[in-house]
C-alpha positions as CSV (number, residue, x, y, z in Angstrom):
1,M,0.0,0.0,0.0
2,L,1.1,3.6,-0.7
3,L,0.5,5.3,2.6
4,D,-1.6,8.4,3.0
5,N,1.5,10.6,3.5
6,Q,2.5,9.4,0.0
7,W,6.2,9.3,1.0
8,F,6.7,5.6,0.7
9,F,5.2,2.2,-0.3
10,F,5.0,-0.5,2.4
11,L,4.3,-4.2,1.8
12,E,4.2,-6.5,4.8
13,G,5.8,-10.0,4.2
14,G,6.2,-9.5,0.5
15,I,9.0,-12.1,0.3
16,P,8.4,-15.6,1.8
17,P,10.5,-16.4,4.9
18,R,12.1,-19.4,3.2
19,T,13.3,-17.2,0.4
20,C,14.6,-14.6,2.8
21,N,16.7,-17.3,4.5
22,E,18.1,-18.5,1.3
23,I,19.1,-15.0,0.3
24,I,20.8,-14.6,3.7
25,Q,22.8,-17.8,3.0
26,Y,23.7,-16.7,-0.5
27,G,24.6,-13.2,0.5
28,N,26.9,-14.4,3.2
29,S,28.5,-16.8,0.8
30,L,29.7,-13.7,-1.1
31,N,32.0,-12.6,1.8
32,P,30.4,-9.2,2.6
33,S,33.1,-6.5,3.1
34,E,32.9,-3.1,4.9
35,G,30.2,-0.9,3.4
36,V,31.1,2.7,2.4
37,T,29.3,5.8,1.3
38,G,30.3,7.9,-1.8
39,A,33.7,6.3,-2.1
40,T,35.5,3.0,-2.1
41,N,37.9,1.7,0.5
42,S,40.8,2.5,-1.7
43,L,39.9,6.2,-1.5
44,L,39.8,6.3,2.3
45,D,42.7,6.5,4.6
46,E,42.6,4.8,8.0
47,D,41.4,7.8,9.9
48,E,38.6,8.3,7.3
49,K,37.6,4.7,7.5
50,K,37.3,5.0,11.3
51,H,35.3,8.2,11.0
52,H,33.1,6.5,8.4
53,S,32.4,3.5,10.7
54,D,32.0,5.6,13.9
55,S,29.7,8.3,12.6
56,I,28.2,7.5,9.2
57,R,28.0,3.8,8.4
58,N,29.0,0.6,10.0
59,S,27.9,-2.5,8.0
60,K,29.1,-5.1,5.6
61,T,27.9,-5.5,2.1
62,S,28.1,-7.8,-0.9
63,W,26.4,-7.5,-4.3
64,I,23.9,-9.8,-6.2
65,E,23.5,-9.4,-10.0
66,T,22.1,-12.8,-10.8
67,P,18.8,-12.8,-12.9
68,W,16.7,-14.5,-10.2
69,I,17.1,-11.6,-7.8
70,Y,15.6,-9.2,-10.3
71,R,12.8,-11.6,-11.2
72,L,11.9,-11.6,-7.5
73,L,12.1,-7.8,-6.8
74,N,11.3,-6.0,-10.1
75,P,7.6,-6.8,-10.3
76,I,7.1,-5.5,-6.8
77,L,8.9,-2.2,-7.4
78,N,7.1,-1.8,-10.8
79,H,3.7,-2.4,-9.1
80,A,4.5,0.3,-6.4
81,N,5.7,2.8,-9.1
82,T,2.7,2.3,-11.5
83,S,-0.1,1.8,-9.0
84,P,-2.9,4.5,-8.9
85,N,-1.2,6.3,-6.1
86,G,2.3,5.6,-7.3
87,W,5.1,7.9,-8.6
88,N,5.0,6.8,-12.2
89,Y,8.6,7.5,-12.7
90,S,10.3,6.4,-16.0
91,I,12.5,3.5,-15.0
92,K,15.3,2.5,-17.5
93,K,17.4,0.0,-15.5
94,F,18.3,-1.4,-12.1
95,E,21.6,-1.4,-10.3
96,A,23.2,-4.4,-8.6
97,V,21.3,-5.5,-5.5
98,Q,23.1,-4.7,-2.3
99,F,23.0,-7.4,0.5
100,T,23.7,-5.8,3.8
101,K,24.7,-7.2,7.1
102,Y,24.4,-5.1,10.3
103,L,26.2,-6.6,13.4
104,P,26.0,-5.1,17.0
105,N,26.9,-1.4,16.8
106,G,26.1,-1.5,13.2
107,H,24.2,1.6,11.8
108,Y,23.7,3.9,8.8
109,N,23.3,7.5,9.8
110,W,21.2,10.1,7.9
111,H,21.7,9.9,4.1
112,N,19.9,9.8,0.8
113,D,20.5,7.5,-2.2
114,V,20.7,10.2,-4.9
115,L,23.4,9.3,-7.5
116,S,23.7,10.4,-11.1
117,D,25.7,8.9,-14.0
118,N,26.7,11.8,-16.3
119,R,27.7,9.3,-19.0
120,T,24.2,7.9,-19.3
121,N,22.1,10.9,-17.9
122,L,20.5,8.3,-15.5
123,M,19.9,8.8,-11.8
124,R,18.5,6.8,-8.9
125,K,14.7,7.3,-8.8
126,L,13.4,4.7,-6.4
127,S,15.0,2.8,-3.6
128,M,13.7,-0.6,-2.4
129,I,14.6,-2.2,1.0
130,V,13.7,-5.7,1.9
131,Q,13.8,-6.9,5.6
132,L,15.5,-10.3,5.4
133,S,15.9,-11.1,9.2
134,E,13.3,-12.5,11.6
135,P,12.7,-9.8,14.2
136,K,13.6,-12.2,17.1
137,Y,17.2,-12.4,15.9
138,Y,18.1,-8.7,16.5
139,E,17.3,-5.6,18.5
140,G,17.5,-2.0,17.5
141,G,18.0,-1.1,13.8
142,K,14.9,1.1,13.5
143,F,14.4,2.5,10.0
144,K,13.4,6.1,9.8
145,F,12.8,8.9,7.3
146,N,13.6,12.6,7.6
147,L,11.6,14.8,5.2
148,R,14.0,17.8,5.7
149,G,11.6,20.5,4.5
150,L,9.9,18.5,1.8
151,D,6.6,18.9,3.8
152,G,7.1,22.7,4.0
153,N,8.2,22.6,7.6
154,K,11.4,24.5,8.6
155,D,12.2,21.9,11.2
156,D,13.1,18.3,10.5
157,T,10.1,15.9,10.2
158,I,11.0,12.4,11.3
159,I,8.8,9.5,10.2
160,D,9.2,6.1,11.6
161,S,8.8,3.1,9.4
162,P,5.7,0.9,10.1
163,E,6.2,-1.3,13.1
164,K,5.4,-4.3,10.8
165,F,8.4,-3.5,8.7
166,R,10.2,-5.7,11.2
167,T,8.2,-8.7,9.8
168,Q,10.5,-10.9,7.8
169,G,10.2,-10.3,4.0
170,S,8.6,-6.8,4.4
171,I,9.4,-4.1,1.9
172,I,9.6,-0.4,1.8
173,I,10.0,1.6,-1.5
174,F,10.6,5.3,-1.6
175,P,12.0,8.1,-3.8
176,S,15.8,8.0,-3.5
177,Y,16.0,11.7,-2.6
178,L,14.3,11.0,0.8
179,W,16.8,11.1,3.7
180,H,16.7,7.9,5.8
181,K,18.7,6.1,8.5
182,V,19.1,2.7,10.2
183,E,19.5,3.1,13.9
184,T,22.2,1.2,15.9
185,I,21.8,-2.5,16.2
186,T,22.0,-3.3,19.9
187,K,21.9,-7.1,19.8
188,G,22.1,-9.8,17.1
189,T,22.3,-9.4,13.3
190,R,20.1,-7.6,10.9
191,Y,20.1,-8.5,7.2
192,S,18.5,-6.5,4.4
193,L,18.5,-6.1,0.6
194,V,18.6,-2.8,-1.2
195,M,17.8,-2.2,-4.8
196,W,17.9,1.1,-6.7
197,S,16.0,1.8,-10.0
198,L,17.5,4.3,-12.5
199,G,15.8,6.7,-14.8
200,E,16.4,9.9,-16.8
201,S,17.2,13.0,-14.7
202,Y,14.3,15.2,-13.6
203,K,13.6,18.0,-15.9
């Protein structure tokens, strides 16, 4: 359903638990490495890496580009985009799917997913997050949005994700320009998938 605030689409339990567990097993087999933001490990010195983990992002990631992952996720994103209350963005392609692993003290501070490719004139339009973990296996890790003036308010407007987003297999889809965060994991391990859709730049 696209919520009344029209900021995001939410689907509870959209991916079966068995499939989620298989994705976790496959993602871990790809040996997730330290996740970064806006740069690669080769571009960060040791102090920058520490700052990155301490204040911005602390997670491990691997990448899935096999056809089956797109067959699973694309129809759901396309449905959200083209539904009567959807965004109806022009989508040209999808990036590699990011498998993410948050251990205790893992987090991802406020950020948005906007990224443009000047070579193709394509930019991220919609972000899709799939909750892979069973909620009993971790604590913390609340997912939140910050509208940062998009609603006309001068002060920040924080929106919590639905409580049922913790249900294994649940999905949130939202415009990539929305600021969002994953709060610190206090216990256990949280797994998720992220997929970005690309389209022509806004005119």
